[in-house]
C-alpha angles and dihedrals in degrees: 000000000000120000113266119231131188114258122232091259092049091050090050091051091047091054090049091051092048093048093049091044092053091051095047094043091050092049093048092049092049093047100042108025104035139047092239111119116198120207109263093240092053091048091048092047092052092047090049091049090051090045095052093042091058101028110036094101092050091051090047092051091046092053091047090050091052091049091050092046092246094120107150110076137108092272090058092047093050093044094050093043096048098039088048092051091049090049090053090053094253093131097158093053094043095053093038092055092052093042095051091042089057091046088054092047091050091048091049091049091052091047092051090048092053092046089052091053094085089053091045089052088052090050087059087077088075106105118229096207146354129228104230117201108221126209092256090058096255122126122232124194108227143162111278088230089064096055113103127215111273095029121133115237128187119225114194126202111285094022128115118246100246101195136022114260150122125279110245097173136018139023129248150153115256125210108214096170094112088060104033104025088234120119098204108112121228122226115225133179143165112332095018122122118243126201126220114250094041118118120233104231104184134356129039112257135191115218130195106215117235098183140033115256092252090057096042123113094253092055092048092050094047091048089051093050094044091052095045093090091059094066103070128196122241089252091056093048089048091053092049091052091041092056092048093057100028099058097053090046094054092045092055090042090054090049090051090048090053096047112027102056093048090046090050091049090052091051091052093046100256131126108274095226091208094173093053095048095042089052089051089050091050090048087050090054094051092049092047096058103124096209096118094058098034092052104034099050098057089038090056092052091044089052092049092050090046092049091050095046091052087059096049096264112124114198115192096211145349089255089068092044089053094045093050089064088064095049111129100163128044118190117199131200106219108218114070092000107061093011130045093246087231106131130192133181108253103169140014121199111186122194138190097027099310118137122230094245092048093049092050092046094052092048093047092048092048090052093047096119097042123100094193112129091241091053091048091052091053092050091046092051093048113097091209120069108241112243125206090211089071096046127073140162094033112186124179111209108204113240092001114061138253140309123203144153108246117186088340096309126111108240125190118193122177146076132328091272091061091054092048091048091052093044092243113156115227113207101198143003116239139191137355099256131072109308122213110199118205129202125182119201090341094310121115106246100181139266141275121217116216121187129203123209123237117237114253095248100036096102093046091046093054091045092053093048092049091049087055090056096256119149110226125206130180124208120195143159090221124112120276091252095052093043092049091053094050092045090051093047094053099034097238116170101228137004136191118201141192092034124162116220091261091049091064091061090048092051092049089049090055092050091049091054090057095052116123125218113313095351114135132207121219125200117200120194141145092260094235102102100357099084096117093050094042090055095043097053120084087248125015118204118191120196126209093028090162101112096355113115090180092058094049093047100044104039133075092211123030124200104205094207134038099256111126089196087075088072093066089043090054090049090050093049089049095049094046093046090052089048090054091048092052091046091053095046093048095044097044097045093041094053093044095050090049093048092044090056091046090046093051089054092046094247095113115062129198093276091057087047089056090054091046089054110030098020093051091046093051092048092047093048091047089051091048092055088061086077088073092061102047111139 
């Protein structure tokens, strides 16, 4: 995280506080600890100078608020309380209230600045320029927005990759830590995709751009982070409504405290004691300032989101951060989420006179137009390069497989459902991986077993979630046998197999219907073909968001890398952030209610009021900044 420095405005406010403090401290020492007696007019003048040095902006904002009809805010409360105290001759208290209020405001400003630092660091991924390679071989520095798709850009060592693209020349090591939170560099060479926001560590590379800057990964991420503050948590909305009603109520209560007791004393023949009751009312106003709650709650959520973003977890709003704390069920898509999505052919079982090579060739040719990982593994394993000239009438059957004419023969390649649908008799079940069944001209030709590889941290991730009391469920289109093996290997609670894409939404709908109270359901997928389920779940988490527009668009929370352990980390950040929010609300309101009661009865003086306002705010803000350091 970058080093935080005071802004110009913060430095100015600090100097004002120091100047006012020196004047007040000097006056108090002279008046209380020495025999020196200043003339009353000199003492008043110095107190007024200190008061206006530290409080002129509060008075200005209060007057502006009154003119605009927006009377009830903390500036109004502070202005009335301090002007009232000064009018009653309580100069020390009047200046002290304003001084400590400004100290609290400065402290809060610094805390917010520090909490924003993780977001500011993330914003550093925005490139300032791009080196455009012109047709004559020269390089021109230009605005990334002006670079068209298909242009060649040069990225030198130490520079950020400004736009998504493919390396056409050179080899390098890319630092993706600003995006993923992981410090391990990634080697990339000719033909590899590169993502905007990465830093080129070593060699010079030439990149052919595949997107405009506005559609590049870095722009999508920055837009997501910038908009995250717009989606507020229930706790934040509650505090906003609370402040709207609370402040007018305490103002009228203070007015009643200043007027009703003296009036009652007059009626019953006693001295009204206006000064005493007005001072109690002013004390009441200082205590009632809602700064601690109004500031610390959004700051806690901001800190939690900042903490997550620094670790490669992008949360689109504090409402999702809050909801994640109530998650009791997490549903996983298997491929690309729990597994690497890197398939390889592990077994071939031909039938009815077909040879292994022939069976693999027919399946690979039939899958020639598909980009599904299983199709790619078939084509990679085939010794013969599939040719479109030999394949016609290609038809992809959603959730089943593919049908095509290969060398004049009708080939079906897909799952068991495709065979059943086409009335092809399967003689035997094979293997524990994903099984691709093949039929040629209506005759069962055999099957090919393709295995996926579990991600390194999948088992540990599931174990951590289960230890936190989370119910885990896996959804997959794989066969019952393959799904059962994966579920057993990783220790997942429940699994549902042989699901079509539409079935996953239906299963999530059923789970949502069984939720109790405030319980939330999370769906975690790779964001490629999970958009409907990601959007239907209470919270959608997409993994591998680095370079995936679909993941960033569809999900509520995006894990920039493929580490499933980040899910339990996100859950932990959410739970601890909510805990900090609740601590601050309980502490701030509890102390204020107690001090308000004491103030109304004259037990709490203006110095206790200062603690109830500024002291509580400082403690709450300090507590809120803990959200930045959750591990």
